[in-house]
N, C-alpha and C positions, 0 to 999 in steps of 0.2 A: 312444238307442234303434234308431231308424231306420238309424244307420250299423251298426251290430252286425247287425241285418236283414239288411242289404244285404250284407256280410262273410260272414253263414252262407251266404246264397245264392250267393255267388261260391263258395264252398270248395266244393260240392256242385257246380261246373260243371266242365267239361274246359277245357282251353286253348284247343280251339278254339273253345267256346261263349262265353269269357271275352272273347276275341280279336273275337268279332260283337257281342256285347253291348256292349263298349267302344266299337268304331265307330259303332252304333246310339247310343250315347250322346253321342260325340265329336259326332256329326250335330245332335244336341238340344242342344249347347253344356254338356253334363255328363259329366265322367270325362276321362282321357287315356287316352294311347297305348295299344292292345291289343297289346304285347308280352309275352313269357315272364315278365320280370322284372316287370311290371306284375301278373302272376298268381302269382308267387310270393310278392310282397310282397301280396296281398290272403289270403292262407291263414293259418289259425289258427296261435298260435305253436307248438301241439304238432306239428302237421304240419311246420314249418320245421326244429324240432327233428330231426323223424325224417328230412328232407332233409340236414341235416348229417351225420347218420350214414352216410346211404347215402354221402355225399362224401368220407369218411373211410374206409368201404369201398373207395370208387374208388381212393384215393391207395394202399391197402395193395394191391388189386389190379394197379396198375402198378408198386409196389415188386416185387412178385412175379414179376412179367414182367419186370422188370429183372434180378433173380436167375438166372431161365431164360437171358436172355440171356446174362450171365456167363459161368454155367457151361456154356454150349454155346458159347462163346468158349474157354473155356480147355481144353475138349475140342478143338475145333478147334486149339489151339495145340499140343496133345501129337500129333494127326497130322501137324502140317505138318514134323516132325520126320522122321517117315518120310515125307512126301513128299518133302522133301529129298534121301534116298536116291535116289527114283527120278529125280528133275531133275539130280542130279548126274550119274549114267547117260549121262542124255539129252544134258546138255553135253557130256560128251566124245565123244559118235558124231557131235555137230553138229561140233565144233571140230576132229574127227578125231584125236583122241588116242586114241581106241580105236575098233579095229576089231572090230565084232560078229562073232561065230564062227557056224556054221551051226545051233547050238542057240538062240541069240538070233533069229536070222531065221527060225526057224521059227514062219509065222504064217499063217493064211488067209484070204485077203482075201474080206471078207461083201460087199464091193461089186465085182460081176462085173467092170462096166463100167470100173470102175479098174484091176482085175486086169489084163483084156485089155491094158490102153495101158501099165502097168508091165512087161508082157512084152515088149512090142514096143521097148520104150527101148534102146538099145545106146549104152553111154558108155564111153570110154578111161580105164579106172579108174586108170591110173597119175598120171594129169594132174588127179585130183580128190581135193579132200582133203574129208572129211566133209561136210557138206550145205551147199552155197554159198548165200548169201543166204536163208540159212533165215527169220530173224526178219523180214525186210524182206520177204517174200513173203507171211508168216502175216499181217503188217498190210496189207497192200494187197487180200488174199483177203477181209477181212472184210467183211461186206456190209450192214452195220447202223451203218456211220459212223466207225468207226476211221481209216479211209483216208481219208477227209475232211481229218485231221489231219495227213498227211501230204502235203508239198508235192515237188513236183519236185526242187527245190535240197535237198531232206533226204536223199533217196534214195541218193546216193552217198556219205553219213555213216553212213547206216544200213545199206550195206552192211559195215560194219566192226562192228555190233553181233552179237556173238558169243553173249550169254545175258541173258536178265531173269528177276531172282529177285526173288521173296516172300518178306520177313521178316517174319514174326507175333510181333508182342508183346502181342498180347491186346486193349488198350487204344488199341494204334496198329499201324500197319504200314506198311513201307516197300517202296517197288519200285527195287529195283538194276539199272542197265541197263550192261551190262560189252562194253567196244568193245576192240578191237585196235587196236594202235598206227596212227595213222592223220594225214593233212595238216591237218587241221580243230582239232581242239582236242589238249590236253596229257592233260586228265582221261582216265584207265582205267575209270572206275565213275562215272556220272552217277545219282544218288539224288533220289527224292520220296517225304517223308514225310505221313502221314496219320494225323491223331485222331480218336479216334471216342467215341462217346458210348454208352453201355452201357445205363444206366439213367437215369429221371428225376431231373430234380433237384426240390429244396426249394423252389425259388424260384417252378416253373412245372411241377409234377408231372402236369399234365394233358396235357401236349401233348409226348407220347412215344407214338411210333408205332413203336417198336423202335429198333437200332443204326443211327446217322448219323456222317456226316463231318461234323466241327466245326471241325476246322482243318488246316493243311497246309503245307509249306515246302518251296522248292526249294531250288537250290543254284548258286552261280556257276559257269558254263562259262567255262573257261580259253581261249579261241580264240586260234590262234596269228598271227592278223593280223586286222583290219580286214575284209578282203576276203575271209575265210573264213567271215564270221560270217554265217551264213545267216538271224537273226532281225533282222536290220537291212540297211537300204541307204542308203546317199548319195545325196541328190538337188541337185542345183544347177539354179539359178535367176537370170535376170541380172535386175540393177535399175538402173534409170537415173533420175541426178538430174534433178529438173524444171528446178532452176536454170541448172546448168552444163552439163547435156546429158549428162553424164561414165557411162558404164556398170562394174558392178560384178558379179562373179558370186560369188553365197552360195552357201555349201553347208551343209546340214544332216541330220542323220542319221534315218530314220525307220523306225519298226518294221514288220516285213513279217512275215506268216503264215507260221508253221512250225512243226513239231512240235517241236522244242526252245525254244520258250515256254511247254512244259509245266513246264520246269524254271526259269522266272524268278520271283521274290521268293525269295530265298536265307532269308528271315525267316520268322517264323509268322504267317499270316493268319487270323484267327477269323472264323466267319461271324456274320453280325449284321446288322440290319434298317436300319441307317445306311450300310451297306456304299455306294459309288460305283455307280452302274451298269452301268459297264464292270468295273473289278472283280469286282462280283456276277456277271457275266455269264462271265469267265476263273474263277473259283471254281468255278462249277456245273459249267463245260464239262470242268473238271478233275476235278469228282469224278466224272463221267460215266468221263472215261478213264483214270482209275484205279482207279474199281471194275469196268472192263470188264478189265483187264489183271490184276488180281486174280482175280479169280471165273471169266472166260470164256477169256482167252488162254492165260495160262501155264501153269495146268492141263491145255488142250487145245490146245496150239499146234500139233502133227504133223497135227490135223485142219484145222487152218486152211492149213497149208501146203499139203495135197490138195486142198483144197476141198472136203471133203464137208460142214465145218459152214458154210461161206458158202453151198452150195447151199440149206440147211436156213432160214438167213435169209431168202433171196433169197423162198424159197415164202411162207415168213411175211408177209414185205414185200409180196406179192402178195396174200394176204389181208386182211392191214389194207386195203390198196384197195379191194378188191371189198367190204368192210364200209362204206368211206366212200362208195364210190359207193349203197348200200344206201339208207344214210341221206339223201345228199343227194336221195333221187327222194324220199321222204319231208318232206323240209324243207320249211319256210314259203316259198312261191313268191315273195314280196316278197323274200326275201333274196338276198345276192348268189350267181348260181350259179356264179361263177368261184372262189369261196372253198374253199381247200383246204388243210390245213398242210402245210408242205414237208416232203418225204424226211428233212430231216435233223432237222426236231422230233421226227418220229417215231420215228426211229433213236435219238435222245437218250431220249426217254420210254422206247421199250421197253429200251435200257441200265441205266436207272433203275428201273423195274419188274422185270427179271432181277436187279439188285443186292438188291433187296428178297427175292424169292423166294430169292437165294442165302443170305442174311444170318436 
């Protein structure tokens, strides 16, 4: 009877009161840890049944939320067909296959400073085809981290990048990078593919915050020679035999930082908790890069080329820095005053946040 009285008393208390009482009981040697699980276990059976009903409703909510994202993805897919018409026209102008007429060039530049700069530019039209280095310039102008993936050795190759195309397939998407003939590799198109999760799973329905990338694969780049492969380099090291005193030179190949590592792993890689640390870092970096190309760079390429969007990105970055300064001023004085998240980490977080907003 005493146990039932205590159970009724607990049922009338809030979780905070239960935790407080449990700590007191623990100090007195009576009772276990004051956790939410302990509180739920202490509730009457009728209340437990109601909680089960609430959790069932929560699962139905997530399923409905997943249906919303799927229908939104299907709608977006239909519009990608219309987007492609505009992107094809852009590609023809950039590659010099189409020369826009006066009507197509009739556009009032809202950016007065940029308009003034453009009016002063004089170029020998006969010697220029299309828009040279369009995509390389776009990538280098990005202020929120993508340019950090582009190494100096990558730039001569990216001069040959003629177009970046997003292929949307609702449950997945592909990024196609088109290249003109070059001395580095024989591929004309390099592709990166991503699989999406648009709805909760039956095994873990509560772990769903919206669409997310769950798997990806690259492709094999057919480099024309080892010397042209910018993703690796050979290093030589001399070794001396302690007994004979003779030396030999050992050569091994090591991986280097390069934008073209984005296409590594031609087999599918799935996100998992037991993924090796290095692979997990690469996986999430590729998510950031792939999402940025899909959601920001490809749809708004000309604005990155002119630097207009990059200027706004830099302004946002300054705002983030100012907010961090304010937080540091109010921080614990015993904390490390020199601690500060790197700009690269901030940029990566910002890109992931933008991905969520776009989706």
